[in-house]
C-alpha positions as CSV (number, residue, x, y, z in Angstrom):
1,X,0.0,0.0,0.0
2,X,2.9,2.4,0.8
3,X,5.7,2.7,-1.7
4,X,8.6,5.1,-2.3
5,X,8.9,7.1,-5.5
6,X,11.8,9.2,-7.0
7,X,10.9,12.9,-6.5
8,X,12.8,15.8,-8.1
9,X,14.3,18.3,-5.6
10,X,14.9,22.0,-5.9
11,X,18.6,21.5,-6.4
12,X,18.2,19.3,-9.4
13,X,18.8,16.0,-7.5
14,X,16.2,13.3,-6.8
15,X,15.0,12.2,-3.4
16,X,12.8,9.4,-2.2
17,X,9.3,10.2,-1.0
18,X,6.5,8.0,0.2
19,X,3.2,7.4,-1.6
20,X,0.0,5.7,-0.6
21,X,-1.3,3.7,-3.5
22,X,-4.2,1.4,-4.5
23,X,-2.7,-0.2,-7.6
24,X,-4.1,-3.2,-9.6
25,X,-2.7,-2.0,-12.9
26,X,-6.1,-0.9,-14.1
27,X,-6.7,1.5,-17.0
28,X,-8.1,4.3,-14.9
29,X,-5.3,5.8,-12.7
30,X,-5.9,8.8,-10.6
31,X,-3.2,11.0,-9.1
32,X,-4.4,12.6,-5.8
33,X,-3.0,16.0,-4.8
34,X,-3.7,17.0,-1.2
35,X,-4.1,20.5,0.1
36,X,-1.1,22.2,1.6
37,X,-0.2,23.3,5.1
38,X,-2.8,22.8,7.9
39,X,-5.5,21.6,5.6
40,X,-3.3,18.6,4.6
41,X,-3.9,17.3,8.2
42,X,-7.6,18.0,8.0
43,X,-8.0,16.0,4.8
44,X,-5.6,13.1,5.3
45,X,-8.2,10.7,6.6
46,X,-10.8,11.9,4.1
47,X,-8.4,11.3,1.2
48,X,-7.7,7.8,2.3
49,X,-11.5,7.1,2.5
50,X,-11.9,8.6,-1.0
51,X,-9.1,6.3,-2.3
52,X,-10.8,3.3,-0.8
53,X,-14.0,4.1,-2.7
54,X,-12.1,4.6,-6.0
55,X,-10.4,1.3,-5.5
56,X,-13.7,-0.5,-4.8
57,X,-15.0,1.0,-8.1
58,X,-12.1,-0.2,-10.3
59,X,-9.9,3.0,-10.2
60,X,-6.2,2.9,-9.2
61,X,-5.1,5.9,-7.2
62,X,-1.9,7.4,-5.8
63,X,-1.3,9.9,-3.1
64,X,2.3,11.0,-3.1
65,X,4.1,13.0,-0.5
66,X,5.6,16.1,-1.8
67,X,9.0,17.5,-0.6
68,X,8.6,19.1,2.8
69,X,5.1,17.7,3.3
70,X,3.6,14.9,5.4
71,X,6.4,12.3,6.0
72,X,9.0,14.0,3.8
73,X,12.3,14.8,5.4
74,X,13.1,17.5,2.9
75,X,13.1,21.0,4.5
76,X,9.9,22.9,4.0
77,X,11.7,26.2,3.9
78,X,13.4,25.1,0.7
79,X,10.2,24.4,-1.2
80,X,8.1,26.4,-3.6
81,X,4.9,26.1,-5.5
82,X,6.9,25.7,-8.8
83,X,8.9,22.9,-7.2
84,X,5.8,21.2,-5.9
85,X,4.2,21.4,-9.3
86,X,7.3,19.8,-10.8
87,X,7.0,17.1,-8.2
88,X,3.4,16.5,-9.0
89,X,4.2,16.2,-12.7
90,X,7.0,13.7,-12.0
91,X,4.6,11.7,-9.8
92,X,2.0,11.6,-12.5
93,X,4.5,10.3,-14.9
94,X,6.0,7.8,-12.5
95,X,2.7,6.2,-11.6
96,X,1.3,6.4,-15.1
97,X,-1.7,8.6,-14.0
98,X,-4.5,9.1,-16.5
99,X,-6.4,11.7,-14.4
100,X,-5.8,14.0,-11.5
101,X,-7.9,14.9,-8.4
102,X,-6.7,17.9,-6.3
103,X,-8.2,19.4,-3.2
104,X,-8.2,23.1,-2.3
105,X,-4.6,24.5,-2.5
106,X,-3.5,21.2,-4.2
107,X,-5.2,22.6,-7.2
108,X,-2.3,25.0,-7.8
109,X,-0.1,22.0,-8.6
110,X,-2.2,20.0,-11.1
111,X,-0.3,18.9,-14.3
112,X,-2.0,20.7,-17.2
113,X,-1.4,17.6,-19.3
114,X,-4.0,15.5,-17.4
115,X,-7.7,15.8,-17.3
116,X,-9.2,15.9,-13.9
117,X,-11.0,17.7,-11.0
118,X,-10.2,20.3,-8.4
119,X,-12.3,20.3,-5.3
120,X,-13.1,23.7,-3.6
121,X,-10.2,25.6,-5.2
122,X,-8.8,28.4,-3.0
123,X,-6.6,31.4,-4.0
124,X,-3.0,31.5,-2.9
125,X,-3.2,35.0,-1.4
126,X,-6.3,33.9,0.6
127,X,-4.3,31.1,2.2
128,X,-1.4,33.4,2.9
129,X,-3.6,36.1,4.4
130,X,-5.3,33.6,6.7
131,X,-1.9,32.4,8.0
132,X,-0.6,35.9,8.5
133,X,-3.7,37.0,10.3
134,X,-3.5,34.0,12.6
135,X,0.1,34.8,13.6
136,X,-0.7,38.5,14.1
137,X,-3.6,37.6,16.4
138,X,-1.5,35.2,18.4
139,X,1.2,37.8,18.8
140,X,-1.3,40.4,20.0
141,X,-2.6,38.0,22.6
142,X,1.0,37.6,23.8
143,X,1.5,41.4,24.0
144,X,3.6,41.6,20.8
145,X,2.8,44.0,17.9
146,X,3.1,42.1,14.6
147,X,0.9,43.5,11.8
148,X,0.1,41.3,8.8
149,X,1.7,44.0,6.6
150,X,5.0,44.0,8.4
151,X,5.1,40.2,8.6
152,X,4.5,40.0,4.9
153,X,7.2,42.4,4.1
154,X,9.6,40.5,6.2
155,X,8.5,37.1,4.8
156,X,9.0,38.2,1.2
157,X,12.6,38.9,2.0
158,X,13.6,36.4,4.6
159,X,10.9,33.8,4.9
160,X,8.6,33.4,7.8
161,X,7.1,30.8,10.2
162,X,3.4,30.8,10.0
163,X,1.1,28.5,12.0
164,X,4.1,26.3,12.7
165,X,5.1,26.1,9.0
166,X,8.6,27.3,8.0
167,X,8.0,29.1,4.7
168,X,10.8,30.3,2.6
169,X,10.9,33.8,0.9
170,X,10.3,32.3,-2.5
171,X,7.1,30.5,-1.4
172,X,5.9,33.6,0.5
173,X,6.3,35.6,-2.7
174,X,4.5,33.0,-4.8
175,X,1.6,32.9,-2.4
176,X,1.4,36.7,-2.4
177,X,1.7,37.2,-6.1
178,X,0.1,34.0,-7.5
179,X,-3.0,34.1,-9.6
180,X,-3.8,30.5,-10.3
181,X,-6.0,29.7,-13.2
182,X,-7.2,26.1,-13.5
183,X,-6.1,24.3,-16.7
184,X,-8.9,24.0,-19.4
185,X,-9.1,20.3,-18.8
186,X,-9.7,20.5,-15.0
187,X,-13.3,20.6,-13.8
188,X,-13.8,22.6,-10.6
189,X,-16.2,20.9,-8.0
190,X,-17.8,23.5,-5.7
191,X,-18.6,22.6,-2.1
192,X,-22.3,23.2,-2.8
193,X,-22.3,20.1,-5.0
194,X,-20.9,18.0,-2.2
195,X,-23.0,19.2,0.7
196,X,-22.3,19.3,4.4
197,X,-20.0,21.5,6.4
198,X,-16.5,21.7,4.7
199,X,-13.7,19.8,6.6
200,X,-11.5,22.9,6.5
201,X,-14.0,24.8,8.6
202,X,-14.2,22.2,11.3
203,X,-12.4,22.8,14.6
204,X,-10.9,19.3,14.7
205,X,-9.5,16.9,12.1
206,X,-12.4,14.8,10.8
207,X,-13.7,12.8,7.9
208,X,-17.1,12.7,6.3
209,X,-18.4,9.6,4.6
210,X,-21.3,11.3,2.9
211,X,-19.0,13.9,1.3
212,X,-16.5,11.2,0.3
213,X,-19.4,9.4,-1.4
214,X,-20.5,12.5,-3.2
215,X,-17.1,13.4,-4.5
216,X,-16.3,9.9,-5.7
217,X,-19.8,9.8,-7.3
218,X,-19.2,13.0,-9.3
219,X,-15.9,11.8,-10.6
220,X,-17.0,8.3,-11.4
221,X,-19.9,9.7,-13.4
222,X,-17.4,11.7,-15.5
223,X,-15.0,8.8,-15.9
224,X,-17.8,6.5,-17.1
225,X,-18.8,9.1,-19.6
């Protein structure tokens, strides 16, 4: 179920990362791209449940770790959106993916050569602003004055630790400046089509079988067509 895969690193070398897979060498092969940062924790269980459902319906699926994420030993501070996108492209090729399914900020990384789906896409700047605001509020409660504007200016030059995540200056600038446009062959799935309270708004990490069923049903209907 767990395998390692050769992942390109920012310095041009290759490192080994882990991947969860359900692989029976079937014709439909789905690359899963999780959301980044805190939402990765909130969706881990849900993504595994989604993969189990795809497997039961004859679809192979692969959930690779990206450098600096999940079980990866690569430093997060060295990573960038461009580097993660290159890693996602490499994972798609390595596992022979025919389609891609990305969640939230994972949608920024989808290979434009694969048809697929992006669930509840979010803007890079929106994610960054939320993390900056959380740090600013925590600092204020501790009696420290850290405005979001000053934090951003510092982060763009030196990098920044936000919500426990060590983000390099390159990644901060990408988040601040990025205007992601989904590829033409990627279908966006809005939360309204899935129903229920979104996992990213829940106080604790959770999973939702009904939402997993809904997402898999939407994608299977398209795959069958």
